[in-house]
C-alpha positions as CSV (number, residue, x, y, z in Angstrom):
1,M,-37.9,39.6,25.7
2,T,-37.9,36.1,27.1
3,L,-38.9,33.1,25.1
4,S,-42.0,32.7,27.2
5,L,-43.2,36.2,26.4
6,T,-42.4,35.7,22.7
7,L,-44.6,32.5,22.7
8,A,-47.3,34.3,24.6
9,C,-47.4,37.0,22.0
10,L,-47.5,34.4,19.3
11,W,-50.4,32.7,21.1
12,V,-52.3,36.0,21.0
13,V,-51.6,36.4,17.3
14,V,-52.7,32.8,16.5
15,A,-55.9,33.3,18.6
16,N,-56.8,36.4,16.7
17,V,-56.1,34.7,13.3
18,I,-58.3,31.8,14.3
19,A,-61.1,34.2,15.3
20,M,-61.1,35.7,11.8
21,F,-62.0,32.5,10.1
22,P,-65.7,31.5,9.9
23,S,-66.7,28.4,12.0
24,K,-69.8,26.2,12.2
25,H,-69.1,25.4,15.8
26,S,-68.6,29.0,17.1
27,H,-64.8,28.4,17.5
28,W,-65.3,26.1,20.6
29,P,-62.8,23.4,19.4
30,A,-60.2,26.1,18.8
31,A,-60.9,27.6,22.2
32,Y,-60.3,24.3,23.9
33,G,-56.9,24.0,22.1
34,L,-56.0,27.6,23.0
35,I,-56.8,27.0,26.6
36,A,-54.8,23.7,26.7
37,V,-51.8,25.6,25.3
38,G,-52.4,28.9,27.2
39,V,-52.6,27.6,30.8
40,P,-49.1,26.1,30.9
41,L,-47.7,29.0,28.9
42,L,-49.2,31.4,31.5
43,G,-47.5,29.5,34.2
44,W,-44.2,29.6,32.4
45,V,-44.5,33.4,31.8
46,T,-45.3,34.0,35.4
47,Y,-42.4,31.8,36.6
48,Q,-39.9,33.5,34.3
49,N,-41.1,37.1,34.5
50,G,-42.9,37.5,37.8
51,P,-46.5,37.8,38.9
52,W,-47.2,41.3,37.4
53,I,-46.3,40.3,33.9
54,G,-48.1,37.0,34.4
55,L,-51.2,39.0,35.4
56,A,-50.9,41.2,32.3
57,V,-50.6,38.1,30.1
58,F,-53.6,36.6,31.9
59,A,-55.6,39.7,31.2
60,A,-54.7,39.5,27.5
61,G,-55.7,35.9,27.4
62,A,-58.9,36.5,29.2
63,S,-59.9,39.3,26.8
64,T,-59.2,36.9,23.9
65,L,-61.1,34.0,25.4
66,R,-63.8,36.0,27.1
67,W,-66.8,33.7,26.3
68,P,-65.3,30.5,27.8
69,L,-64.5,32.6,30.9
70,L,-68.0,34.0,31.0
71,Y,-69.5,30.5,30.8
72,L,-67.2,29.2,33.5
73,W,-68.2,32.1,35.7
74,R,-71.9,31.4,35.2
75,W,-71.4,27.7,35.9
76,L,-69.4,28.4,39.1
77,K,-72.1,30.8,40.2
78,R,-74.8,28.2,39.7
79,Q,-72.8,25.6,41.6
80,F,-72.3,27.7,44.7
81,T,-75.6,29.6,44.8
82,P,-78.3,27.9,46.9
83,A,-81.4,26.8,45.1
84,P,-84.5,29.1,45.6
85,K,-87.2,27.7,47.9
């Protein structure tokens, strides 16, 4: 297992441990930190192991951070959908 995959697995473990703790802010500050670390890590995994492994790691990260992705999807949909008349 490459170092990038080991760090990606560690990222998933840390994300799940963070999710177990109660939070007043619904874990959004932790999500921002996980995204900031996860995006370059995903690029590194894809570079070292190829696009299929990168896609699998992306799916694992997307399932972990599903709410930020859902809010991003809704925001993009609002931006590119024409306003009703």
